[in-house]
N, C-alpha and C positions, 0 to 999 in steps of 0.2 A: 384180922386178916379175912379175906373173902373165903367163904365156904365152898366145898366142892360142888354142892347143889347150885350155888350162885353161878359158878363158872359154867356148869352144864346148861343152865337157863339161858345164859348169854349166847353160848354156842348154838343152842337150838333156835335162837332168834334169827340167825343168818345161816344160810348154807355156806359150806366152805368156798373160799375164793382165793384167787391169787393174792399174795400179800400186798396190801395197799402201801403206797408211799406215805411219808410224813412230810408235812409242809409247814414252814414258818415264813410269814410274809411281813416285812416292815411296811406298815400301812401309811404312816406319815399323815399329811394333811387330808381332811375329808374332801378337799377339792379334787383330789385324784379321782373321785367317783364321777365327776362330770367334766373333767378336762382330759384332753388327749396328751398324756405325759409318757415319758419313757417307762415309768412304773406301771401305769395302767395297761400299756401295750405289752409289757412283760407278763403281767398277770393273765391277759387274754391268751398269749402264746402258751403259757404254762397250762391253762385250762384245756387247751386243745391237745396237749400231750399227756394229760393225766388220764388214768383209767376212770371209767364212770363208777362212782361209789354207790353203795346201797343207802348210805346215810353219811352225813358229815357232822362231826363233833368239833365245835369251835371253842378254843380257849382264848378269850380276848382280854386285852389289858383294861378294857372299860367295864368289866363286870367284877367288881371287888367286893368281897365279903370278909367278915371277921369271925373266926371261930367255927366256920363251917364251909363246906364245898357244896354249893348248890348246883342242881341240874335242872334245866328248863324242860318241863314235861308238857308244855302247851301244844295243842294240835295245830294251831296256825300262829307261829311266833310273829308278834307285831314288829314293825320296823321302827326302831328307836332313833330319833334325831337328837342325840345327846351332845350338842355343840351349840355355840351361840355366835351371832354376828356374821353369818355367812349368807350368800345370795339365796333368794327364795327358791331358785331352781334346785338347790341342794335339799331343801326341806320337802320338795315335791317328790323326791325319789322314794320308791318303795321296793321291797324285795319280798314278794308274796310266796315264798317257799313254804311247803308244809313242814310241820314238826315231825318228830319221831318219838311219840310219847311212850310207846312200849319199850323201845330200846333205851330211852332216857331213864325210865324207871329201873331198868336192869343196871344201868351205869351207876345210878344213885345207890343201889344195893352193893355193887362192887366197891364203891367208895365209902362204905359204912365205917371202915377202919380209919378213914380220914375225915370223919364227921360229914359224910355225904348226906344230902337231903334233897327231896323234890321241891320244885318251885314252879308255879305256873303264871308268874307275874312279870317275868323279864321279857324275853323276845330276842331280837337281833340288834345289838348296838352297832355303832358305826365302825367298830373294829372288825365286825363280821360282814355286814352287808356291803360295805364299800369295796370289799375285795371279792366277795362271792359273786357280785353282779358281773364281774369279768371272768371268773373261773367257770361259772355255770350260769350263763346269762338268761337261760329259760326259767330259772328258779323252780326247776322241776325235780330237784334232789332233796329229800328230807334232810333237815338240818336242826341242830339244837346246840345250845351253849352250856358250858360248865364254868362256874365262877372260879376266881383265884382267892385263896384264903390269905389275906394280908397280915394275919396275926402270926404266921409261921415263918420259919427261916427259909433261905433260898433253896436248901436241899429238899424241902417239902415238895416243891414242884417237880423235881426229878422223880420223887416217889409217885406222885400223881401220874406222871407220864408212864412209869413202869406198870401201874395198874391198868391204865387205859390201853396199853400197847396191844392187848389181846384182841381188840377190835379190828386190828389190821388184817387178821386172817379170816374175818367174817364180813368183808366188804365195807368196813368203816374207814373213812378218811379222817385223820386227826389233823386239824388245822390250827396253828398258833398264829396270833396276830398281835403285834406290838412293835417295838423298835429296839435294836441292839444298843443304840445310844439315843437318849430322849431327855434333852435338857431345854425346855421351852424358855427358861429365863435367859439363856445365852443365845437364843435364836437371832440370826441376822439375815433377814430376807435378801437373797442375792449374794450373801457373803461367802467367803472362802471357808472350807472346813477348818474348824478350830483344832488346835493341837491335841487337846484331851480327847476329842471325839475320834480323831484318827487313831490315837494310841489305844483307846479302849476297843474300838472296832477291830483293829488288827489283833489285839490280844485275844479277843473273843473268838475270832476266826481261827487263830492258831491253836488255841486250846480245844475248840470244838473238833477240829480236824484230827487232833491227837487223842481225842476221846478222854481228855483230862477234865472231866466234868467237876471233879472235886475242886479244881482251881477256879472254876467259874462260880462256885457257891461259897468260896472262902472270903467272907467279908473282911477279915483282918488282913489277909494278903492283898486283896484288891484295894483296900484302904480308901484314900482320898480320890483315887481315880474312879472308883465306882460311884462315889458320892457326886463327883462332877458329871459323870456320864448319866447318872440317874438320881437326881434329888429325891425322887420317890421311885421305887423299883417296880411299879405296876407294869410298865412296858417291857421290862426285862424278863419277868417271870414266865410269860408264854414261850419264850425261846428255850427256857430250861425245861418246860414241860415236854416240848418236842424232842429235846436232847434225851430226856429220860425215857421216852418211848422207843428210842432207837436201840439197835443191838449191834454186836461186833460184825455181823455179816452185811450190814447196810453200807451202801456207797453214798458219799456226801457230795452234793453239788451246790455251789453258791451262785446267786444271781442278784442283780440290782444292788451292787455294793457301794453305791454313792452315798456321800454325806450331803443331805439336803438342808438348806437354811442355816448352814454353819454347824449345827449341833444336833441333827436328827439323822441317825444312820438308817438308810433304807435297805440295808443288807437283808437278803432273804436266802433261804436255803431249803433244800429238799433231801431227805434220806429216802433211798429206795433199795429194795432187796437186790443183791447182786445176782 
């Protein structure tokens, strides 16, 4: 567990602020970063409505670790182009936001009970920068990523969210990036939403709204539907992190709830203090 001195150190890092919202965005194809889509327009609209944070902590589906939760402490996170076969214009994209090394080190300490550790080799993967460029296009808000530990159960990410939630009262925006449904094997460009994608997306939304997070982490009950929606759960886990960081007093708002490419849910949601 985090010690009292750890918590005081974090609180001293930021002055008190209005409680920040929590954001989960379905990021989908990297092409959303350079195309005018309903999703990129929604992200721009959301960015204009969000309070300006003192720093942004991103949990992306694309930084996976095993046995540890890493926190990027670099001063200038590099833009990572972690995809293949896309137009050159996408590889030319950069997001030169500064890091938040002092806060990131505090977060690594807070996550010590969850095998938290510092890392200075990562940066901003496409789960982060392709949406940040619309939320904060000037790239002038400090940002850092926290990895997801793929060796742990689904409920682990709820716990991570609970630990991170205290940043909300000190000007920290916690941003999750993944997809509520993500089955690339079943993808059908231009195709209608597949039944399993619609079913899991609806189940997730219903259980999230009811705050029945236990149902969202019960692999046995979710069974084959979870396996169809997520052949691997990397894109699911950031949604659980954001759920875990919320509390009973938060209001939930859904946005961009379309199924893209037949099997990728673009559902996004925001928790904000009532």
